[in-house]
TORVO-786302 format. One record per residue (C-alpha): residue number from 1; x, y, z. Coordinates in steps of 0.05 Angstrom, whole numbers, plus 5000, padded with zeros to 4 digits. Layout:
N
<rec num="NUM" X="X" Y="Y" Z="Z"/>
...
***
This chain:
492
<rec num="1" X="2268" Y="8092" Z="7983"/>
<rec num="2" X="2213" Y="8060" Z="7939"/>
<rec num="3" X="2174" Y="8031" Z="7992"/>
<rec num="4" X="2102" Y="8054" Z="8005"/>
<rec num="5" X="2095" Y="8098" Z="8064"/>
<rec num="6" X="2066" Y="8068" Z="8124"/>
<rec num="7" X="2021" Y="8127" Z="8143"/>
<rec num="8" X="1990" Y="8130" Z="8074"/>
<rec num="9" X="1926" Y="8102" Z="8098"/>
<rec num="10" X="1923" Y="8159" Z="8154"/>
<rec num="11" X="1937" Y="8211" Z="8105"/>
<rec num="12" X="1888" Y="8189" Z="8055"/>
<rec num="13" X="1832" Y="8189" Z="8105"/>
<rec num="14" X="1831" Y="8263" Z="8099"/>
<rec num="15" X="1811" Y="8263" Z="8028"/>
<rec num="16" X="1737" Y="8251" Z="8009"/>
<rec num="17" X="1710" Y="8202" Z="7958"/>
<rec num="18" X="1660" Y="8219" Z="7901"/>
<rec num="19" X="1588" Y="8205" Z="7917"/>
<rec num="20" X="1561" Y="8136" Z="7881"/>
<rec num="21" X="1555" Y="8150" Z="7808"/>
<rec num="22" X="1488" Y="8151" Z="7776"/>
<rec num="23" X="1476" Y="8100" Z="7718"/>
<rec num="24" X="1502" Y="8124" Z="7651"/>
<rec num="25" X="1447" Y="8138" Z="7596"/>
<rec num="26" X="1480" Y="8149" Z="7529"/>
<rec num="27" X="1417" Y="8166" Z="7492"/>
<rec num="28" X="1442" Y="8236" Z="7487"/>
<rec num="29" X="1502" Y="8219" Z="7448"/>
<rec num="30" X="1459" Y="8189" Z="7393"/>
<rec num="31" X="1443" Y="8257" Z="7363"/>
<rec num="32" X="1514" Y="8275" Z="7364"/>
<rec num="33" X="1532" Y="8211" Z="7326"/>
<rec num="34" X="1481" Y="8224" Z="7274"/>
<rec num="35" X="1507" Y="8294" Z="7265"/>
<rec num="36" X="1580" Y="8272" Z="7256"/>
<rec num="37" X="1561" Y="8223" Z="7202"/>
<rec num="38" X="1521" Y="8272" Z="7170"/>
<rec num="39" X="1578" Y="8319" Z="7162"/>
<rec num="40" X="1617" Y="8266" Z="7130"/>
<rec num="41" X="1558" Y="8241" Z="7086"/>
<rec num="42" X="1556" Y="8311" Z="7059"/>
<rec num="43" X="1624" Y="8312" Z="7039"/>
<rec num="44" X="1616" Y="8244" Z="7006"/>
<rec num="45" X="1672" Y="8211" Z="7051"/>
<rec num="46" X="1648" Y="8137" Z="7068"/>
<rec num="47" X="1651" Y="8123" Z="7139"/>
<rec num="48" X="1661" Y="8053" Z="7163"/>
<rec num="49" X="1650" Y="8059" Z="7235"/>
<rec num="50" X="1641" Y="8114" Z="7293"/>
<rec num="51" X="1663" Y="8092" Z="7364"/>
<rec num="52" X="1661" Y="8134" Z="7420"/>
<rec num="53" X="1694" Y="8140" Z="7495"/>
<rec num="54" X="1659" Y="8180" Z="7546"/>
<rec num="55" X="1702" Y="8213" Z="7597"/>
<rec num="56" X="1691" Y="8263" Z="7655"/>
<rec num="57" X="1687" Y="8325" Z="7620"/>
<rec num="58" X="1690" Y="8308" Z="7544"/>
<rec num="59" X="1671" Y="8254" Z="7495"/>
<rec num="60" X="1718" Y="8227" Z="7442"/>
<rec num="61" X="1691" Y="8203" Z="7378"/>
<rec num="62" X="1734" Y="8165" Z="7329"/>
<rec num="63" X="1710" Y="8157" Z="7259"/>
<rec num="64" X="1740" Y="8105" Z="7215"/>
<rec num="65" X="1739" Y="8130" Z="7145"/>
<rec num="66" X="1753" Y="8095" Z="7082"/>
<rec num="67" X="1799" Y="8148" Z="7049"/>
<rec num="68" X="1846" Y="8199" Z="7063"/>
<rec num="69" X="1820" Y="8264" Z="7089"/>
<rec num="70" X="1862" Y="8331" Z="7092"/>
<rec num="71" X="1866" Y="8366" Z="7160"/>
<rec num="72" X="1832" Y="8430" Z="7130"/>
<rec num="73" X="1769" Y="8389" Z="7116"/>
<rec num="74" X="1775" Y="8360" Z="7188"/>
<rec num="75" X="1782" Y="8427" Z="7219"/>
<rec num="76" X="1722" Y="8450" Z="7173"/>
<rec num="77" X="1684" Y="8394" Z="7200"/>
<rec num="78" X="1700" Y="8412" Z="7275"/>
<rec num="79" X="1680" Y="8485" Z="7263"/>
<rec num="80" X="1609" Y="8462" Z="7240"/>
<rec num="81" X="1604" Y="8416" Z="7297"/>
<rec num="82" X="1617" Y="8470" Z="7343"/>
<rec num="83" X="1560" Y="8512" Z="7309"/>
<rec num="84" X="1513" Y="8451" Z="7305"/>
<rec num="85" X="1519" Y="8425" Z="7375"/>
<rec num="86" X="1507" Y="8456" Z="7439"/>
<rec num="87" X="1581" Y="8467" Z="7455"/>
<rec num="88" X="1578" Y="8516" Z="7520"/>
<rec num="89" X="1652" Y="8519" Z="7538"/>
<rec num="90" X="1717" Y="8510" Z="7498"/>
<rec num="91" X="1713" Y="8474" Z="7427"/>
<rec num="92" X="1718" Y="8410" Z="7391"/>
<rec num="93" X="1790" Y="8385" Z="7385"/>
<rec num="94" X="1812" Y="8346" Z="7327"/>
<rec num="95" X="1869" Y="8296" Z="7319"/>
<rec num="96" X="1881" Y="8247" Z="7263"/>
<rec num="97" X="1917" Y="8180" Z="7254"/>
<rec num="98" X="1933" Y="8137" Z="7193"/>
<rec num="99" X="1910" Y="8061" Z="7190"/>
<rec num="100" X="1941" Y="8043" Z="7122"/>
<rec num="101" X="1957" Y="8078" Z="7055"/>
<rec num="102" X="1882" Y="8088" Z="7041"/>
<rec num="103" X="1841" Y="8096" Z="7109"/>
<rec num="104" X="1850" Y="8139" Z="7172"/>
<rec num="105" X="1819" Y="8154" Z="7240"/>
<rec num="106" X="1790" Y="8222" Z="7253"/>
<rec num="107" X="1782" Y="8239" Z="7330"/>
<rec num="108" X="1741" Y="8295" Z="7355"/>
<rec num="109" X="1736" Y="8310" Z="7430"/>
<rec num="110" X="1668" Y="8341" Z="7446"/>
<rec num="111" X="1650" Y="8371" Z="7516"/>
<rec num="112" X="1599" Y="8337" Z="7553"/>
<rec num="113" X="1534" Y="8375" Z="7568"/>
<rec num="114" X="1541" Y="8355" Z="7643"/>
<rec num="115" X="1607" Y="8340" Z="7681"/>
<rec num="116" X="1628" Y="8278" Z="7720"/>
<rec num="117" X="1668" Y="8302" Z="7784"/>
<rec num="118" X="1736" Y="8269" Z="7798"/>
<rec num="119" X="1760" Y="8271" Z="7865"/>
<rec num="120" X="1832" Y="8263" Z="7886"/>
<rec num="121" X="1817" Y="8215" Z="7942"/>
<rec num="122" X="1790" Y="8165" Z="7894"/>
<rec num="123" X="1854" Y="8170" Z="7853"/>
<rec num="124" X="1901" Y="8163" Z="7911"/>
<rec num="125" X="1861" Y="8100" Z="7936"/>
<rec num="126" X="1867" Y="8066" Z="7869"/>
<rec num="127" X="1906" Y="8004" Z="7860"/>
<rec num="128" X="1947" Y="8038" Z="7808"/>
<rec num="129" X="1971" Y="8090" Z="7854"/>
<rec num="130" X="1982" Y="8049" Z="7915"/>
<rec num="131" X="2023" Y="7995" Z="7880"/>
<rec num="132" X="2066" Y="8039" Z="7841"/>
<rec num="133" X="2141" Y="8031" Z="7858"/>
<rec num="134" X="2161" Y="8096" Z="7826"/>
<rec num="135" X="2205" Y="8143" Z="7862"/>
<rec num="136" X="2161" Y="8198" Z="7864"/>
<rec num="137" X="2090" Y="8173" Z="7844"/>
<rec num="138" X="2034" Y="8221" Z="7834"/>
<rec num="139" X="1968" Y="8217" Z="7811"/>
<rec num="140" X="1930" Y="8277" Z="7797"/>
<rec num="141" X="1874" Y="8264" Z="7743"/>
<rec num="142" X="1842" Y="8209" Z="7702"/>
<rec num="143" X="1841" Y="8200" Z="7621"/>
<rec num="144" X="1777" Y="8189" Z="7580"/>
<rec num="145" X="1771" Y="8113" Z="7597"/>
<rec num="146" X="1762" Y="8135" Z="7668"/>
<rec num="147" X="1831" Y="8106" Z="7697"/>
<rec num="148" X="1879" Y="8142" Z="7741"/>
<rec num="149" X="1937" Y="8172" Z="7705"/>
<rec num="150" X="2000" Y="8155" Z="7745"/>
<rec num="151" X="2068" Y="8188" Z="7735"/>
<rec num="152" X="2135" Y="8189" Z="7759"/>
<rec num="153" X="2170" Y="8260" Z="7773"/>
<rec num="154" X="2233" Y="8225" Z="7782"/>
<rec num="155" X="2232" Y="8202" Z="7707"/>
<rec num="156" X="2204" Y="8264" Z="7681"/>
<rec num="157" X="2250" Y="8295" Z="7706"/>
<rec num="158" X="2217" Y="8362" Z="7711"/>
<rec num="159" X="2148" Y="8389" Z="7702"/>
<rec num="160" X="2114" Y="8450" Z="7669"/>
<rec num="161" X="2041" Y="8466" Z="7688"/>
<rec num="162" X="2015" Y="8525" Z="7644"/>
<rec num="163" X="1938" Y="8550" Z="7647"/>
<rec num="164" X="1900" Y="8615" Z="7647"/>
<rec num="165" X="1874" Y="8643" Z="7708"/>
<rec num="166" X="1816" Y="8602" Z="7737"/>
<rec num="167" X="1832" Y="8542" Z="7704"/>
<rec num="168" X="1855" Y="8496" Z="7756"/>
<rec num="169" X="1932" Y="8505" Z="7759"/>
<rec num="170" X="1935" Y="8511" Z="7834"/>
<rec num="171" X="1890" Y="8448" Z="7842"/>
<rec num="172" X="1940" Y="8410" Z="7796"/>
<rec num="173" X="2001" Y="8428" Z="7840"/>
<rec num="174" X="1962" Y="8416" Z="7904"/>
<rec num="175" X="1940" Y="8347" Z="7878"/>
<rec num="176" X="2016" Y="8328" Z="7861"/>
<rec num="177" X="2038" Y="8352" Z="7927"/>
<rec num="178" X="1982" Y="8312" Z="7965"/>
<rec num="179" X="2002" Y="8247" Z="7926"/>
<rec num="180" X="2077" Y="8258" Z="7944"/>
<rec num="181" X="2062" Y="8270" Z="8014"/>
<rec num="182" X="2023" Y="8203" Z="8016"/>
<rec num="183" X="2083" Y="8163" Z="7991"/>
<rec num="184" X="2144" Y="8199" Z="8021"/>
<rec num="185" X="2168" Y="8215" Z="8092"/>
<rec num="186" X="2208" Y="8276" Z="8106"/>
<rec num="187" X="2271" Y="8231" Z="8107"/>
<rec num="188" X="2259" Y="8211" Z="8036"/>
<rec num="189" X="2231" Y="8275" Z="8005"/>
<rec num="190" X="2240" Y="8356" Z="8022"/>
<rec num="191" X="2206" Y="8410" Z="7990"/>
<rec num="192" X="2222" Y="8480" Z="7972"/>
<rec num="193" X="2160" Y="8522" Z="7960"/>
<rec num="194" X="2162" Y="8586" Z="7927"/>
<rec num="195" X="2096" Y="8625" Z="7924"/>
<rec num="196" X="2104" Y="8700" Z="7899"/>
<rec num="197" X="2025" Y="8710" Z="7908"/>
<rec num="198" X="2029" Y="8686" Z="7978"/>
<rec num="199" X="1966" Y="8653" Z="7982"/>
<rec num="200" X="1977" Y="8587" Z="7948"/>
<rec num="201" X="2012" Y="8546" Z="8003"/>
<rec num="202" X="1980" Y="8575" Z="8069"/>
<rec num="203" X="1973" Y="8502" Z="8101"/>
<rec num="204" X="2048" Y="8485" Z="8087"/>
<rec num="205" X="2072" Y="8533" Z="8142"/>
<rec num="206" X="2117" Y="8498" Z="8189"/>
<rec num="207" X="2112" Y="8436" Z="8147"/>
<rec num="208" X="2162" Y="8376" Z="8168"/>
<rec num="209" X="2176" Y="8362" Z="8092"/>
<rec num="210" X="2200" Y="8434" Z="8078"/>
<rec num="211" X="2274" Y="8451" Z="8071"/>
<rec num="212" X="2261" Y="8523" Z="8091"/>
<rec num="213" X="2202" Y="8566" Z="8100"/>
<rec num="214" X="2154" Y="8582" Z="8046"/>
<rec num="215" X="2189" Y="8631" Z="7999"/>
<rec num="216" X="2147" Y="8690" Z="7980"/>
<rec num="217" X="2193" Y="8747" Z="7965"/>
<rec num="218" X="2228" Y="8745" Z="7892"/>
<rec num="219" X="2294" Y="8764" Z="7913"/>
<rec num="220" X="2291" Y="8713" Z="7967"/>
<rec num="221" X="2273" Y="8665" Z="7917"/>
<rec num="222" X="2335" Y="8673" Z="7874"/>
<rec num="223" X="2377" Y="8666" Z="7935"/>
<rec num="224" X="2342" Y="8600" Z="7950"/>
<rec num="225" X="2348" Y="8574" Z="7878"/>
<rec num="226" X="2422" Y="8594" Z="7878"/>
<rec num="227" X="2432" Y="8553" Z="7944"/>
<rec num="228" X="2399" Y="8497" Z="7910"/>
<rec num="229" X="2445" Y="8499" Z="7858"/>
<rec num="230" X="2501" Y="8499" Z="7904"/>
<rec num="231" X="2465" Y="8437" Z="7939"/>
<rec num="232" X="2466" Y="8400" Z="7870"/>
<rec num="233" X="2536" Y="8410" Z="7861"/>
<rec num="234" X="2551" Y="8386" Z="7928"/>
<rec num="235" X="2514" Y="8324" Z="7916"/>
<rec num="236" X="2554" Y="8311" Z="7856"/>
<rec num="237" X="2624" Y="8318" Z="7892"/>
<rec num="238" X="2592" Y="8268" Z="7942"/>
<rec num="239" X="2574" Y="8223" Z="7883"/>
<rec num="240" X="2640" Y="8225" Z="7850"/>
<rec num="241" X="2674" Y="8213" Z="7920"/>
<rec num="242" X="2634" Y="8150" Z="7926"/>
<rec num="243" X="2641" Y="8124" Z="7851"/>
<rec num="244" X="2567" Y="8131" Z="7837"/>
<rec num="245" X="2531" Y="8173" Z="7786"/>
<rec num="246" X="2459" Y="8182" Z="7813"/>
<rec num="247" X="2414" Y="8190" Z="7873"/>
<rec num="248" X="2389" Y="8118" Z="7866"/>
<rec num="249" X="2462" Y="8085" Z="7870"/>
<rec num="250" X="2487" Y="8134" Z="7923"/>
<rec num="251" X="2425" Y="8110" Z="7968"/>
<rec num="252" X="2433" Y="8035" Z="7955"/>
<rec num="253" X="2506" Y="8045" Z="7977"/>
<rec num="254" X="2482" Y="8083" Z="8036"/>
<rec num="255" X="2443" Y="8020" Z="8059"/>
<rec num="256" X="2506" Y="7980" Z="8068"/>
<rec num="257" X="2560" Y="8031" Z="8090"/>
<rec num="258" X="2557" Y="8059" Z="8157"/>
<rec num="259" X="2598" Y="8121" Z="8137"/>
<rec num="260" X="2541" Y="8146" Z="8090"/>
<rec num="261" X="2472" Y="8174" Z="8104"/>
<rec num="262" X="2415" Y="8166" Z="8053"/>
<rec num="263" X="2392" Y="8232" Z="8012"/>
<rec num="264" X="2322" Y="8253" Z="8006"/>
<rec num="265" X="2295" Y="8275" Z="7939"/>
<rec num="266" X="2285" Y="8345" Z="7938"/>
<rec num="267" X="2225" Y="8382" Z="7899"/>
<rec num="268" X="2225" Y="8456" Z="7880"/>
<rec num="269" X="2151" Y="8478" Z="7869"/>
<rec num="270" X="2144" Y="8551" Z="7838"/>
<rec num="271" X="2070" Y="8565" Z="7838"/>
<rec num="272" X="2078" Y="8630" Z="7788"/>
<rec num="273" X="2140" Y="8634" Z="7745"/>
<rec num="274" X="2119" Y="8700" Z="7710"/>
<rec num="275" X="2125" Y="8739" Z="7780"/>
<rec num="276" X="2194" Y="8714" Z="7793"/>
<rec num="277" X="2220" Y="8729" Z="7717"/>
<rec num="278" X="2192" Y="8796" Z="7717"/>
<rec num="279" X="2233" Y="8817" Z="7782"/>
<rec num="280" X="2301" Y="8788" Z="7766"/>
<rec num="281" X="2294" Y="8752" Z="7697"/>
<rec num="282" X="2372" Y="8740" Z="7688"/>
<rec num="283" X="2390" Y="8705" Z="7755"/>
<rec num="284" X="2324" Y="8664" Z="7758"/>
<rec num="285" X="2334" Y="8638" Z="7686"/>
<rec num="286" X="2405" Y="8620" Z="7703"/>
<rec num="287" X="2391" Y="8582" Z="7764"/>
<rec num="288" X="2327" Y="8545" Z="7735"/>
<rec num="289" X="2369" Y="8529" Z="7674"/>
<rec num="290" X="2424" Y="8500" Z="7711"/>
<rec num="291" X="2378" Y="8454" Z="7757"/>
<rec num="292" X="2338" Y="8432" Z="7694"/>
<rec num="293" X="2402" Y="8412" Z="7655"/>
<rec num="294" X="2436" Y="8381" Z="7712"/>
<rec num="295" X="2395" Y="8366" Z="7773"/>
<rec num="296" X="2359" Y="8300" Z="7753"/>
<rec num="297" X="2411" Y="8250" Z="7770"/>
<rec num="298" X="2424" Y="8288" Z="7836"/>
<rec num="299" X="2349" Y="8273" Z="7860"/>
<rec num="300" X="2331" Y="8350" Z="7851"/>
<rec num="301" X="2267" Y="8363" Z="7806"/>
<rec num="302" X="2225" Y="8423" Z="7785"/>
<rec num="303" X="2155" Y="8434" Z="7784"/>
<rec num="304" X="2139" Y="8506" Z="7748"/>
<rec num="305" X="2069" Y="8531" Z="7742"/>
<rec num="306" X="2050" Y="8595" Z="7704"/>
<rec num="307" X="1989" Y="8629" Z="7673"/>
<rec num="308" X="2030" Y="8675" Z="7623"/>
<rec num="309" X="2071" Y="8626" Z="7578"/>
<rec num="310" X="2097" Y="8682" Z="7535"/>
<rec num="311" X="2162" Y="8682" Z="7503"/>
<rec num="312" X="2195" Y="8726" Z="7555"/>
<rec num="313" X="2173" Y="8683" Z="7616"/>
<rec num="314" X="2183" Y="8612" Z="7583"/>
<rec num="315" X="2246" Y="8626" Z="7549"/>
<rec num="316" X="2274" Y="8578" Z="7496"/>
<rec num="317" X="2328" Y="8553" Z="7538"/>
<rec num="318" X="2279" Y="8535" Z="7598"/>
<rec num="319" X="2228" Y="8509" Z="7551"/>
<rec num="320" X="2281" Y="8461" Z="7517"/>
<rec num="321" X="2305" Y="8434" Z="7588"/>
<rec num="322" X="2236" Y="8420" Z="7613"/>
<rec num="323" X="2207" Y="8364" Z="7566"/>
<rec num="324" X="2144" Y="8341" Z="7605"/>
<rec num="325" X="2082" Y="8392" Z="7605"/>
<rec num="326" X="2011" Y="8397" Z="7629"/>
<rec num="327" X="1971" Y="8450" Z="7594"/>
<rec num="328" X="1902" Y="8475" Z="7618"/>
<rec num="329" X="1860" Y="8524" Z="7582"/>
<rec num="330" X="1903" Y="8574" Z="7543"/>
<rec num="331" X="1874" Y="8634" Z="7513"/>
<rec num="332" X="1910" Y="8628" Z="7439"/>
<rec num="333" X="1934" Y="8578" Z="7393"/>
<rec num="334" X="2001" Y="8614" Z="7397"/>
<rec num="335" X="2001" Y="8600" Z="7472"/>
<rec num="336" X="1984" Y="8530" Z="7461"/>
<rec num="337" X="2040" Y="8517" Z="7407"/>
<rec num="338" X="2091" Y="8549" Z="7457"/>
<rec num="339" X="2076" Y="8500" Z="7510"/>
<rec num="340" X="2058" Y="8438" Z="7470"/>
<rec num="341" X="2086" Y="8456" Z="7402"/>
<rec num="342" X="2015" Y="8440" Z="7375"/>
<rec num="343" X="1948" Y="8472" Z="7377"/>
<rec num="344" X="1893" Y="8440" Z="7424"/>
<rec num="345" X="1900" Y="8478" Z="7489"/>
<rec num="346" X="1854" Y="8536" Z="7464"/>
<rec num="347" X="1803" Y="8485" Z="7457"/>
<rec num="348" X="1804" Y="8457" Z="7531"/>
<rec num="349" X="1750" Y="8473" Z="7583"/>
<rec num="350" X="1764" Y="8504" Z="7647"/>
<rec num="351" X="1761" Y="8475" Z="7716"/>
<rec num="352" X="1817" Y="8420" Z="7707"/>
<rec num="353" X="1808" Y="8402" Z="7634"/>
<rec num="354" X="1885" Y="8385" Z="7609"/>
<rec num="355" X="1930" Y="8359" Z="7561"/>
<rec num="356" X="1992" Y="8322" Z="7590"/>
<rec num="357" X="2049" Y="8307" Z="7544"/>
<rec num="358" X="2103" Y="8268" Z="7580"/>
<rec num="359" X="2175" Y="8266" Z="7560"/>
<rec num="360" X="2185" Y="8229" Z="7502"/>
<rec num="361" X="2111" Y="8225" Z="7479"/>
<rec num="362" X="2086" Y="8238" Z="7407"/>
<rec num="363" X="2021" Y="8261" Z="7424"/>
<rec num="364" X="1984" Y="8291" Z="7482"/>
<rec num="365" X="1940" Y="8258" Z="7530"/>
<rec num="366" X="1867" Y="8289" Z="7545"/>
<rec num="367" X="1855" Y="8288" Z="7622"/>
<rec num="368" X="1809" Y="8310" Z="7676"/>
<rec num="369" X="1845" Y="8334" Z="7733"/>
<rec num="370" X="1820" Y="8319" Z="7804"/>
<rec num="371" X="1787" Y="8365" Z="7856"/>
<rec num="372" X="1812" Y="8374" Z="7921"/>
<rec num="373" X="1784" Y="8428" Z="7968"/>
<rec num="374" X="1817" Y="8480" Z="8016"/>
<rec num="375" X="1791" Y="8440" Z="8076"/>
<rec num="376" X="1815" Y="8376" Z="8050"/>
<rec num="377" X="1887" Y="8403" Z="8040"/>
<rec num="378" X="1885" Y="8436" Z="8110"/>
<rec num="379" X="1871" Y="8371" Z="8146"/>
<rec num="380" X="1919" Y="8329" Z="8103"/>
<rec num="381" X="1972" Y="8382" Z="8124"/>
<rec num="382" X="1953" Y="8380" Z="8196"/>
<rec num="383" X="1959" Y="8298" Z="8196"/>
<rec num="384" X="2025" Y="8304" Z="8169"/>
<rec num="385" X="2046" Y="8353" Z="8222"/>
<rec num="386" X="2015" Y="8303" Z="8271"/>
<rec num="387" X="2050" Y="8246" Z="8247"/>
<rec num="388" X="2118" Y="8277" Z="8237"/>
<rec num="389" X="2119" Y="8334" Z="8282"/>
<rec num="390" X="2141" Y="8403" Z="8273"/>
<rec num="391" X="2184" Y="8426" Z="8218"/>
<rec num="392" X="2260" Y="8415" Z="8219"/>
<rec num="393" X="2289" Y="8462" Z="8164"/>
<rec num="394" X="2357" Y="8446" Z="8135"/>
<rec num="395" X="2402" Y="8495" Z="8171"/>
<rec num="396" X="2455" Y="8484" Z="8124"/>
<rec num="397" X="2411" Y="8506" Z="8065"/>
<rec num="398" X="2380" Y="8562" Z="8103"/>
<rec num="399" X="2448" Y="8590" Z="8121"/>
<rec num="400" X="2466" Y="8586" Z="8046"/>
<rec num="401" X="2409" Y="8619" Z="8018"/>
<rec num="402" X="2412" Y="8674" Z="8069"/>
<rec num="403" X="2486" Y="8692" Z="8054"/>
<rec num="404" X="2466" Y="8693" Z="7980"/>
<rec num="405" X="2410" Y="8739" Z="7993"/>
<rec num="406" X="2453" Y="8788" Z="8031"/>
<rec num="407" X="2512" Y="8782" Z="7976"/>
<rec num="408" X="2514" Y="8848" Z="7934"/>
<rec num="409" X="2486" Y="8834" Z="7867"/>
<rec num="410" X="2533" Y="8840" Z="7807"/>
<rec num="411" X="2519" Y="8896" Z="7760"/>
<rec num="412" X="2484" Y="8880" Z="7695"/>
<rec num="413" X="2511" Y="8900" Z="7630"/>
<rec num="414" X="2455" Y="8948" Z="7623"/>
<rec num="415" X="2467" Y="8979" Z="7698"/>
<rec num="416" X="2540" Y="8983" Z="7678"/>
<rec num="417" X="2533" Y="9019" Z="7611"/>
<rec num="418" X="2484" Y="9071" Z="7646"/>
<rec num="419" X="2519" Y="9087" Z="7705"/>
<rec num="420" X="2547" Y="9157" Z="7708"/>
<rec num="421" X="2622" Y="9160" Z="7710"/>
<rec num="422" X="2669" Y="9217" Z="7729"/>
<rec num="423" X="2688" Y="9235" Z="7661"/>
<rec num="424" X="2728" Y="9302" Z="7648"/>
<rec num="425" X="2682" Y="9357" Z="7622"/>
<rec num="426" X="2688" Y="9370" Z="7544"/>
<rec num="427" X="2694" Y="9446" Z="7557"/>
<rec num="428" X="2769" Y="9428" Z="7588"/>
<rec num="429" X="2806" Y="9405" Z="7530"/>
<rec num="430" X="2872" Y="9397" Z="7568"/>
<rec num="431" X="2836" Y="9356" Z="7619"/>
<rec num="432" X="2804" Y="9311" Z="7569"/>
<rec num="433" X="2869" Y="9302" Z="7533"/>
<rec num="434" X="2904" Y="9282" Z="7593"/>
<rec num="435" X="2849" Y="9234" Z="7609"/>
<rec num="436" X="2857" Y="9204" Z="7540"/>
<rec num="437" X="2932" Y="9200" Z="7547"/>
<rec num="438" X="2921" Y="9156" Z="7613"/>
<rec num="439" X="2869" Y="9112" Z="7583"/>
<rec num="440" X="2915" Y="9098" Z="7524"/>
<rec num="441" X="2973" Y="9084" Z="7568"/>
<rec num="442" X="2938" Y="9030" Z="7596"/>
<rec num="443" X="2923" Y="8991" Z="7535"/>
<rec num="444" X="2971" Y="8959" Z="7479"/>
<rec num="445" X="2924" Y="8990" Z="7426"/>
<rec num="446" X="2877" Y="9048" Z="7418"/>
<rec num="447" X="2828" Y="9077" Z="7364"/>
<rec num="448" X="2775" Y="9128" Z="7353"/>
<rec num="449" X="2718" Y="9082" Z="7373"/>
<rec num="450" X="2746" Y="9066" Z="7439"/>
<rec num="451" X="2758" Y="9138" Z="7457"/>
<rec num="452" X="2687" Y="9154" Z="7433"/>
<rec num="453" X="2654" Y="9101" Z="7475"/>
<rec num="454" X="2701" Y="9120" Z="7534"/>
<rec num="455" X="2693" Y="9194" Z="7536"/>
<rec num="456" X="2626" Y="9204" Z="7497"/>
<rec num="457" X="2658" Y="9248" Z="7451"/>
<rec num="458" X="2644" Y="9253" Z="7376"/>
<rec num="459" X="2690" Y="9223" Z="7320"/>
<rec num="460" X="2723" Y="9287" Z="7303"/>
<rec num="461" X="2747" Y="9303" Z="7370"/>
<rec num="462" X="2770" Y="9232" Z="7380"/>
<rec num="463" X="2812" Y="9234" Z="7317"/>
<rec num="464" X="2838" Y="9301" Z="7340"/>
<rec num="465" X="2861" Y="9272" Z="7405"/>
<rec num="466" X="2892" Y="9210" Z="7371"/>
<rec num="467" X="2928" Y="9264" Z="7324"/>
<rec num="468" X="2957" Y="9298" Z="7377"/>
<rec num="469" X="2983" Y="9235" Z="7419"/>
<rec num="470" X="3013" Y="9214" Z="7349"/>
<rec num="471" X="3050" Y="9279" Z="7341"/>
<rec num="472" X="3074" Y="9269" Z="7413"/>
<rec num="473" X="3099" Y="9200" Z="7397"/>
<rec num="474" X="3055" Y="9165" Z="7446"/>
<rec num="475" X="3015" Y="9125" Z="7393"/>
<rec num="476" X="3036" Y="9104" Z="7325"/>
<rec num="477" X="3014" Y="9126" Z="7254"/>
<rec num="478" X="2949" Y="9101" Z="7222"/>
<rec num="479" X="2950" Y="9032" Z="7198"/>
<rec num="480" X="2894" Y="9023" Z="7154"/>
<rec num="481" X="2831" Y="9001" Z="7192"/>
<rec num="482" X="2868" Y="8969" Z="7246"/>
<rec num="483" X="2874" Y="9001" Z="7316"/>
<rec num="484" X="2940" Y="9042" Z="7329"/>
<rec num="485" X="2995" Y="9012" Z="7369"/>
<rec num="486" X="3009" Y="9051" Z="7442"/>
<rec num="487" X="3081" Y="9066" Z="7438"/>
<rec num="488" X="3091" Y="9091" Z="7511"/>
<rec num="489" X="3097" Y="9157" Z="7551"/>
<rec num="490" X="3134" Y="9214" Z="7524"/>
<rec num="491" X="3206" Y="9216" Z="7555"/>
<rec num="492" X="3218" Y="9283" Z="7591"/>
***
C-alpha cells in the first residue's frame, strides 16, 4: 500500500513548472537590517548578530540579543517596523526563543516587496515527495528555506484548513488532492467530496476515486457522513474478526490470506464546513466528532475547510479531535487563537501565505502554498479518468446513505417542546382535572411542577388539582419538598 503509483509520471505531466528563477539580489535587505538594528539600539539592547532567511513571500530575520527581552518590547518593535518599512500586505509576525539564561533570539517575519511564485508541479516532482514512503503523502507548499514540506495525512490523522475568503483555501485543498492522486490508485484510496457551494470540485464529476458522486446538498451530506460512520464501525468489526487493530495490519494480513481483500484508505473532504453546520449542526457535529475520535485506525481521515472558524462552527469538541491545522489569513487575532491556539494568522498575507501546525508541534511553520490553476486540475482529472476509467461508486455505501437520507428525522428537544399538543382547554375545569388524573396514574410520583409543565398552567391551579386528587385518595398528602406518591385510582 505504500509503493509509489506507476502512473505518477503521467499524472505529473499535467502540472506546469515555474520559469527559471532570476538571480537573487539581496541588496534590498540591507536597509531592513539597518532598521531592525536601529530599533534595538534605541532601546539599548545589545545585538550579537542578525541573520535572515528569504522565502517566497516573507523573509525571516533572527536577532541574537545578549540580554532578555520582554514580549511587549518585541511587539512594540514589530509595530514600529510596520510603520517604517513598506509592508503593503499583512504585518510583521514575531517569535522569541531562549538561548540560555542571559540571551535569546527574536524573530521577525517581514513580507517581501515582490513574491516568488511556487508551483505545485515543482513540489510534486521533488525527491522528498517522490521518495516518500508515507501512507497518504501530500506536498502543498514550501518553507522559508525553499524546501518542499511533505506531510502524511494518515499520521495527522485529520486536517483543518481555515482562512478568509480569497486567501487560497480551495487551492490548498486542490493541491492536497492532486498529491494524493499522484501516489494512490482507486484501489488504494477512495474520496468522499462534500461541496455545499457547488463550485469547488467541478472537475471531479464521475471520478474513479470517488465513493459516491460529489455531495452538494447539506441534508445529503449528513446522510453521507452517517454512512461513513457506519462504514467505520463495519471495518472495526472486520478487524476484530481477523485479530488486528488497524488498517495497516489488516492489509498486511490480506496479502497472505485469500479470504481477505485489502481495504482502501478513505478521505472525506468538506470544502466549507460552515454551510453544513448552519443547516443541521447537531447531526453534522455528532458524525464528524465520531469520525475524528475513532476513524484513524480504520483508515478514514478528514480534511475540513472553513472560512468562518467561529465558536458555533468550529466547536470545542470538534477542535479537540482535529490536532493538525493549516491557517491562512484570518481577520482577527481571536480567530487565530481559536484555530492555532496563538496569535499570528492575522499577520499573514493573502494568496497562499500560511501557518502549518502539525499534530504534536510546539510552534507553527510558516509556509507558502503552491499554485495550481483550474486548467491544470482539469487536465489532471481527465488524465486520471483516462488511466483508471469511469467512476465505480461503492454501491453498498450509496445505498446506506440513501436509506439514511430517506429515514424520518428524529425530533430535537427544541422541536419537542415547541410542538402544539392536544391539551384540554383551561376553560373546562372538569376536562382538565380528568386529564391531570390520567397523567398522574401513569406515574409513581406527581408534583405541581410536573402538572405545570404538562398542562401549561400556573402554580395555583396545579396545586388545586393536586389537593382535589388528595381529597379523593388518588395521591398522598404533601411530603415536604418531595413529590407526592400516586396511590392509585379511586375505587367505585
